[in-house]
C-alpha positions as a Markdown table, in Angstrom:
| # | Residue | x | y | z |
|---|---|---|---|---|
| 1 | Met | 0.1 | 0.4 | -0.2 |
| 2 | Asn | 1.5 | 3.6 | -1.2 |
| 3 | Arg | 1.8 | 6.0 | 1.8 |
| 4 | Leu | 0.3 | 9.2 | 1.2 |
| 5 | Glu | 3.3 | 11.5 | 1.3 |
| 6 | Ala | 2.7 | 14.7 | 4.3 |
| 7 | Pro | 1.3 | 17.8 | 2.9 |
| 8 | Asp | 4.4 | 20.8 | 2.3 |
| 9 | Thr | 3.3 | 23.2 | 4.5 |
| 10 | Thr | 7.2 | 25.6 | 4.1 |
| 11 | Thr | 6.3 | 26.2 | 0.6 |
| 12 | Ala | 3.2 | 27.4 | -1.2 |
| 13 | Glu | 1.7 | 26.9 | -4.7 |
| 14 | Leu | 2.5 | 30.0 | -6.4 |
| 15 | Ala | 2.1 | 28.5 | -10.5 |
| 16 | Pro | 2.2 | 24.9 | -12.0 |
| 17 | Gly | 5.2 | 23.3 | -10.9 |
| 18 | Val | 6.2 | 26.1 | -8.7 |
| 19 | Arg | 6.5 | 26.5 | -5.0 |
| 20 | Ile | 7.6 | 29.3 | -2.9 |
| 21 | Pro | 9.1 | 29.1 | 0.5 |
| 22 | Leu | 7.4 | 30.9 | 2.7 |
| 23 | Ile | 10.2 | 32.1 | 5.1 |
| 24 | Gly | 12.2 | 34.6 | 3.0 |
| 25 | Leu | 15.0 | 36.2 | 3.5 |
| 26 | Gly | 14.3 | 40.2 | 3.2 |
| 27 | Thr | 17.3 | 42.1 | 2.6 |
| 28 | Trp | 16.0 | 45.9 | 2.3 |
| 29 | Pro | 18.5 | 48.6 | 3.5 |
| 30 | Met | 21.5 | 46.5 | 3.6 |
| 31 | Thr | 23.3 | 46.5 | 0.7 |
| 32 | Gly | 27.0 | 45.6 | 0.1 |
| 33 | Gln | 29.0 | 43.4 | 1.8 |
| 34 | Asp | 26.4 | 43.6 | 4.4 |
| 35 | Ala | 23.9 | 41.9 | 2.1 |
| 36 | Thr | 26.1 | 39.8 | 0.7 |
| 37 | Gly | 27.0 | 37.8 | 4.0 |
| 38 | Ala | 23.3 | 39.0 | 5.7 |
| 39 | Val | 23.0 | 36.2 | 2.8 |
| 40 | Thr | 24.9 | 34.3 | 2.1 |
| 41 | Arg | 24.9 | 32.8 | 6.1 |
| 42 | Ala | 20.8 | 32.7 | 5.5 |
| 43 | Leu | 21.6 | 30.3 | 2.4 |
| 44 | Gln | 23.9 | 28.4 | 4.6 |
| 45 | Asn | 21.3 | 28.4 | 7.5 |
| 46 | Gly | 18.7 | 26.8 | 6.0 |
| 47 | Tyr | 16.4 | 29.5 | 3.9 |
| 48 | Arg | 15.5 | 29.1 | -0.1 |
| 49 | His | 14.3 | 32.3 | -0.5 |
| 50 | Ile | 16.0 | 35.2 | -1.1 |
| 51 | Asp | 13.3 | 38.5 | -1.6 |
| 52 | Thr | 15.6 | 41.9 | -3.0 |
| 53 | Ala | 14.5 | 45.0 | -5.3 |
| 54 | Glu | 15.7 | 47.2 | -7.8 |
| 55 | Ser | 14.9 | 49.8 | -6.0 |
| 56 | Tyr | 17.0 | 48.6 | -3.2 |
| 57 | Gly | 20.0 | 48.7 | -4.8 |
| 58 | Asn | 21.5 | 45.3 | -3.6 |
| 59 | Glu | 20.9 | 42.5 | -6.3 |
| 60 | Asp | 24.5 | 42.5 | -7.2 |
| 61 | Ala | 25.5 | 42.2 | -3.5 |
| 62 | Val | 22.6 | 39.3 | -3.7 |
| 63 | Gly | 23.6 | 37.8 | -6.2 |
| 64 | Glu | 27.3 | 37.6 | -5.0 |
| 65 | Gly | 26.0 | 36.0 | -1.5 |
| 66 | Leu | 24.6 | 33.1 | -3.3 |
| 67 | Arg | 28.0 | 32.3 | -5.3 |
| 68 | Arg | 29.4 | 32.6 | -1.5 |
| 69 | Ser | 27.1 | 30.1 | 0.2 |
| 70 | Gly | 28.2 | 27.7 | -2.1 |
| 71 | Ile | 24.1 | 26.5 | -2.5 |
| 72 | Pro | 23.1 | 25.5 | -5.6 |
| 73 | Arg | 21.0 | 28.6 | -7.8 |
| 74 | Ala | 17.7 | 25.4 | -8.8 |
| 75 | Glu | 17.7 | 25.3 | -5.1 |
| 76 | Val | 17.3 | 29.1 | -4.3 |
| 77 | Phe | 13.7 | 31.0 | -5.2 |
| 78 | Leu | 14.5 | 34.7 | -6.2 |
| 79 | Thr | 12.3 | 37.3 | -6.0 |
| 80 | Thr | 13.1 | 40.9 | -7.6 |
| 81 | Lys | 10.9 | 43.8 | -8.3 |
| 82 | Ile | 11.6 | 46.4 | -11.0 |
| 83 | Asn | 10.8 | 50.2 | -11.0 |
| 84 | Arg | 8.2 | 52.1 | -12.8 |
| 85 | Glu | 10.2 | 53.3 | -15.8 |
| 86 | Trp | 9.5 | 49.6 | -16.8 |
| 87 | His | 5.8 | 49.6 | -17.1 |
| 88 | Ser | 5.3 | 48.6 | -20.3 |
| 89 | Arg | 5.4 | 45.3 | -22.2 |
| 90 | Asp | 9.4 | 45.8 | -23.6 |
| 91 | Gly | 10.2 | 47.4 | -20.2 |
| 92 | Val | 9.9 | 44.8 | -18.2 |
| 93 | Arg | 12.0 | 42.3 | -20.9 |
| 94 | Thr | 14.7 | 44.8 | -20.5 |
| 95 | Ala | 13.9 | 44.9 | -16.7 |
| 96 | Ala | 14.0 | 41.4 | -16.1 |
| 97 | Ala | 17.1 | 41.0 | -19.0 |
| 98 | Arg | 19.1 | 43.8 | -16.9 |
| 99 | Ala | 17.6 | 42.4 | -13.5 |
| 100 | Ala | 19.2 | 37.8 | -14.0 |
| 101 | Arg | 22.1 | 40.0 | -15.2 |
| 102 | Arg | 23.1 | 42.3 | -12.2 |
| 103 | Leu | 22.2 | 38.8 | -9.7 |
| 104 | Gly | 24.3 | 36.8 | -12.1 |
| 105 | Val | 21.7 | 34.3 | -12.7 |
| 106 | Asp | 20.2 | 32.8 | -15.6 |
| 107 | Tyr | 16.4 | 32.5 | -15.0 |
| 108 | Leu | 14.3 | 34.5 | -12.5 |
| 109 | Asp | 11.3 | 32.6 | -9.9 |
| 110 | Leu | 9.6 | 35.8 | -9.6 |
| 111 | Leu | 9.1 | 39.0 | -11.1 |
| 112 | Leu | 6.8 | 41.9 | -9.6 |
| 113 | Val | 5.3 | 45.3 | -10.2 |
| 114 | His | 7.2 | 46.9 | -7.3 |
| 115 | Trp | 4.4 | 49.8 | -7.1 |
| 116 | Pro | 1.0 | 50.6 | -9.2 |
| 117 | Asn | 2.1 | 54.7 | -9.7 |
| 118 | Pro | -1.0 | 54.9 | -10.6 |
| 119 | Ala | -0.6 | 58.3 | -11.9 |
| 120 | Gln | 2.4 | 57.1 | -14.5 |
| 121 | Gly | -1.2 | 54.9 | -16.0 |
| 122 | Gln | 1.0 | 51.6 | -17.2 |
| 123 | Phe | 0.6 | 48.9 | -13.6 |
| 124 | Val | -1.8 | 47.7 | -16.3 |
| 125 | Glu | 0.8 | 46.9 | -19.5 |
| 126 | Ala | 3.4 | 46.2 | -16.4 |
| 127 | Cys | 1.5 | 43.4 | -16.1 |
| 128 | Glu | 0.6 | 42.5 | -19.3 |
| 129 | Gly | 4.6 | 42.4 | -20.0 |
| 130 | Leu | 4.9 | 40.0 | -16.9 |
| 131 | Gln | 2.5 | 38.1 | -18.5 |
| 132 | Gln | 3.7 | 37.4 | -21.5 |
| 133 | Leu | 7.9 | 36.7 | -19.6 |
| 134 | Phe | 5.8 | 34.0 | -17.3 |
| 135 | Arg | 4.9 | 32.2 | -20.8 |
| 136 | Asp | 7.6 | 32.3 | -22.9 |
| 137 | Gly | 9.4 | 30.6 | -19.9 |
| 138 | Ser | 11.9 | 33.8 | -18.9 |
| 139 | Ile | 10.7 | 34.0 | -15.9 |
| 140 | Arg | 9.1 | 31.2 | -13.4 |
| 141 | Ala | 6.2 | 33.8 | -11.8 |
| 142 | Trp | 5.6 | 36.7 | -11.6 |
| 143 | Gly | 2.9 | 39.2 | -9.6 |
| 144 | Val | 2.7 | 43.0 | -8.0 |
| 145 | Ser | 3.4 | 44.5 | -4.9 |
| 146 | Asn | 1.7 | 48.0 | -2.9 |
| 147 | Phe | -1.3 | 46.9 | -5.0 |
| 148 | Lys | -4.7 | 48.4 | -3.8 |
| 149 | Pro | -7.6 | 45.8 | -4.7 |
| 150 | Ala | -9.2 | 48.8 | -7.0 |
| 151 | Gln | -5.5 | 48.6 | -8.9 |
| 152 | Leu | -5.8 | 44.5 | -8.9 |
| 153 | Glu | -9.3 | 45.5 | -10.1 |
| 154 | Gln | -7.8 | 47.1 | -13.0 |
| 155 | Val | -5.5 | 44.0 | -13.4 |
| 156 | Arg | -8.2 | 41.8 | -13.4 |
| 157 | Ala | -10.2 | 44.0 | -16.1 |
| 158 | Ala | -7.3 | 43.2 | -18.4 |
| 159 | Gly | -8.1 | 39.4 | -18.1 |
| 160 | Leu | -5.1 | 39.0 | -16.0 |
| 161 | Glu | -4.8 | 36.3 | -12.8 |
| 162 | Val | -2.5 | 38.2 | -10.1 |
| 163 | Pro | -0.8 | 35.3 | -8.5 |
| 164 | Leu | 0.6 | 37.6 | -5.6 |
| 165 | Asn | 0.9 | 40.8 | -3.8 |
| 166 | Gln | 3.4 | 41.5 | -1.8 |
| 167 | Val | 2.2 | 43.6 | 1.1 |
| 168 | Gln | 2.9 | 45.5 | 4.6 |
| 169 | Leu | 1.2 | 43.1 | 6.8 |
| 170 | Asp | 2.2 | 43.0 | 10.5 |
| 171 | Pro | -0.8 | 42.1 | 13.5 |
| 172 | Glu | -1.2 | 46.0 | 13.9 |
| 173 | His | -1.4 | 46.4 | 9.7 |
| 174 | Gly | -3.8 | 43.9 | 9.6 |
| 175 | Gln | -6.0 | 44.7 | 6.3 |
| 176 | Pro | -8.5 | 42.4 | 6.6 |
| 177 | Ala | -10.2 | 44.3 | 3.7 |
| 178 | Gln | -6.6 | 43.8 | 1.2 |
| 179 | Leu | -6.5 | 39.7 | 2.4 |
| 180 | Glu | -10.4 | 39.5 | 1.9 |
| 181 | Tyr | -10.1 | 40.9 | -1.5 |
| 182 | His | -6.8 | 38.8 | -1.8 |
| 183 | Arg | -8.8 | 35.3 | -1.0 |
| 184 | Thr | -11.5 | 35.7 | -2.9 |
| 185 | His | -9.9 | 36.0 | -5.5 |
| 186 | Gly | -6.6 | 33.8 | -5.3 |
| 187 | Ile | -4.5 | 36.3 | -4.8 |
| 188 | Leu | -1.2 | 34.7 | -2.7 |
| 189 | Thr | 0.0 | 37.4 | -0.1 |
| 190 | Ala | 3.5 | 37.7 | 1.4 |
| 191 | Ala | 3.9 | 40.0 | 3.6 |
| 192 | Tyr | 7.2 | 42.6 | 3.7 |
| 193 | Ser | 7.9 | 43.9 | 7.4 |
| 194 | Pro | 6.1 | 41.2 | 8.6 |
| 195 | Leu | 7.7 | 41.9 | 12.5 |
| 196 | Gly | 6.2 | 45.2 | 12.3 |
| 197 | Arg | 9.3 | 48.2 | 12.6 |
| 198 | Asn | 9.0 | 49.0 | 15.8 |
| 199 | Gly | 7.5 | 45.7 | 17.2 |
| 200 | Ser | 5.9 | 46.9 | 19.6 |
| 201 | Phe | 2.7 | 44.7 | 19.5 |
| 202 | Leu | 5.7 | 42.0 | 20.0 |
| 203 | Ala | 5.3 | 42.7 | 23.8 |
| 204 | Asp | 1.8 | 42.1 | 24.0 |
| 205 | Pro | 0.1 | 39.2 | 26.1 |
| 206 | Ala | -1.8 | 38.0 | 22.7 |
| 207 | Val | 1.4 | 37.3 | 21.6 |
| 208 | Thr | 3.5 | 36.5 | 24.2 |
| 209 | Gly | 1.3 | 34.5 | 25.8 |
| 210 | Pro | 1.8 | 31.6 | 23.6 |
| 211 | Ala | 5.3 | 32.1 | 23.9 |
| 212 | Gly | 5.6 | 31.6 | 26.9 |
| 213 | Lys | 3.8 | 28.4 | 26.8 |
| 214 | Leu | 4.8 | 27.1 | 23.8 |
| 215 | Gly | 8.6 | 28.2 | 24.9 |
| 216 | Arg | 8.5 | 30.1 | 21.8 |
| 217 | Thr | 10.6 | 34.3 | 21.0 |
| 218 | Pro | 7.5 | 37.2 | 20.6 |
| 219 | Ala | 9.0 | 37.2 | 16.7 |
| 220 | Gln | 8.6 | 33.4 | 16.1 |
| 221 | Ile | 5.0 | 33.2 | 17.0 |
| 222 | Val | 3.8 | 36.5 | 14.6 |
| 223 | Leu | 5.8 | 34.5 | 12.2 |
| 224 | Arg | 4.3 | 31.0 | 12.5 |
| 225 | Trp | 0.7 | 33.4 | 13.1 |
| 226 | His | 1.7 | 34.5 | 9.2 |
| 227 | Val | 2.3 | 30.8 | 7.8 |
| 228 | Gln | -0.1 | 29.0 | 9.7 |
| 229 | Gln | -2.5 | 31.1 | 7.5 |
| 230 | Gly | -1.0 | 30.6 | 4.3 |
| 231 | Arg | 0.8 | 34.0 | 4.1 |
| 232 | Val | 5.0 | 34.7 | 2.7 |
| 233 | Ala | 6.5 | 36.6 | 5.2 |
| 234 | Val | 9.9 | 38.5 | 4.3 |
| 235 | Pro | 11.4 | 39.6 | 7.3 |
| 236 | Lys | 15.0 | 41.7 | 7.3 |
| 237 | Ser | 17.5 | 40.0 | 9.8 |
| 238 | Ala | 21.9 | 40.1 | 9.3 |
| 239 | Ser | 22.0 | 37.9 | 12.8 |
| 240 | Asp | 22.6 | 34.3 | 12.4 |
| 241 | Ala | 21.1 | 33.3 | 15.8 |
| 242 | Arg | 17.7 | 35.8 | 14.0 |
| 243 | Gln | 17.9 | 34.1 | 10.8 |
| 244 | Arg | 17.6 | 30.6 | 12.7 |
| 245 | Glu | 14.8 | 31.4 | 15.2 |
| 246 | Asn | 12.7 | 33.2 | 12.2 |
| 247 | Leu | 13.2 | 30.2 | 10.2 |
| 248 | Asp | 11.9 | 28.3 | 12.6 |
| 249 | Val | 8.9 | 27.6 | 12.9 |
| 250 | Phe | 6.7 | 25.2 | 11.0 |
| 251 | Asp | 6.6 | 22.2 | 14.0 |
| 252 | Phe | 4.2 | 24.2 | 16.3 |
| 253 | Glu | 1.1 | 25.7 | 15.9 |
| 254 | Leu | -0.8 | 28.2 | 16.7 |
| 255 | Thr | -4.8 | 27.9 | 18.5 |
| 256 | Ala | -7.3 | 29.2 | 16.7 |
| 257 | Arg | -8.3 | 31.2 | 20.0 |
| 258 | Gln | -4.3 | 32.5 | 19.5 |
| 259 | Leu | -4.5 | 33.4 | 15.8 |
| 260 | Asp | -7.2 | 35.3 | 16.7 |
| 261 | Ala | -5.8 | 37.6 | 19.4 |
| 262 | Ile | -3.6 | 38.6 | 17.2 |
| 263 | Thr | -5.2 | 39.6 | 14.7 |
| 264 | Ala | -7.3 | 41.3 | 17.2 |
| 265 | Leu | -4.1 | 43.4 | 17.7 |
| 266 | Asp | -4.9 | 45.5 | 14.2 |
| 267 | Thr | -5.2 | 49.2 | 14.6 |
| 268 | Gly | -6.7 | 49.8 | 11.2 |
| 269 | Ala | -4.2 | 52.0 | 10.0 |
| 270 | Gly | -3.6 | 51.3 | 6.5 |
| 271 | Pro | 0.3 | 50.7 | 5.5 |
| 272 | Arg | 2.7 | 54.2 | 5.6 |
| 273 | Leu | 3.2 | 54.8 | 2.4 |
| 274 | Asp | -0.1 | 54.6 | 0.2 |
| 275 | Ser | 0.0 | 53.0 | -3.3 |
| 276 | Asp | -2.1 | 56.2 | -4.8 |
| 277 | Asp | 0.5 | 58.8 | -4.3 |
| 278 | Tyr | 4.0 | 56.8 | -3.4 |
| 279 | Gly | 5.9 | 54.8 | -5.7 |
| 280 | His | 9.1 | 54.2 | -7.4 |
């Protein structure tokens, strides 16, 4: 009798045959040797997902970290993002090629439109270009970042299904309407700044309570809150110990009550930057 394989709870399906690790290493604002060292250590510590962007100015350093780690390219999921100057069908093709060259790799796993820049009015065309790159095999998957539901609707109106949207998300910035839109339309949520910027909620009893009971750190509890609900999270860390800690969130579970208590920390505040007005 064949034994059924246990479901993979450390990754999510992004496209047919393409799975994205739920915990990745965020690399902003690290540059140069700081970024190279952090990526090298992260990969040697077990990370298999690295998140960068053209605007971070560190793609070359991230690529060097990958090479120094000794981990085969095929085992690492690389996400990067393009700026508004490339918001056209031909532009995204040029941007993808340049990003791969800066990273020193032959292909990109995930390429995102970093900001919609609605005043420019070309984000739909950028998404159409990314879809074409996916179809012809130039990238393994595509998505967007910082897109509000209204902007996602415009992309969907052009006949495109958005696979992933990376947004600012933490217990105090829960964005319930954004998450509901993602759930309704099958969009995978990726959270940047998943542990917040000042970390004040890490001291709340909704977080410290489960941490004490489970023998985990508050940061691990919050990351578990993300991944247990099927979200990708990309915390930044250059520390060996913190990197290993952030990755070690797949061998315990939070109860429904614990999840709800953390979700209830939402203040109703929107993202720090408003994508109707900000972008690059």
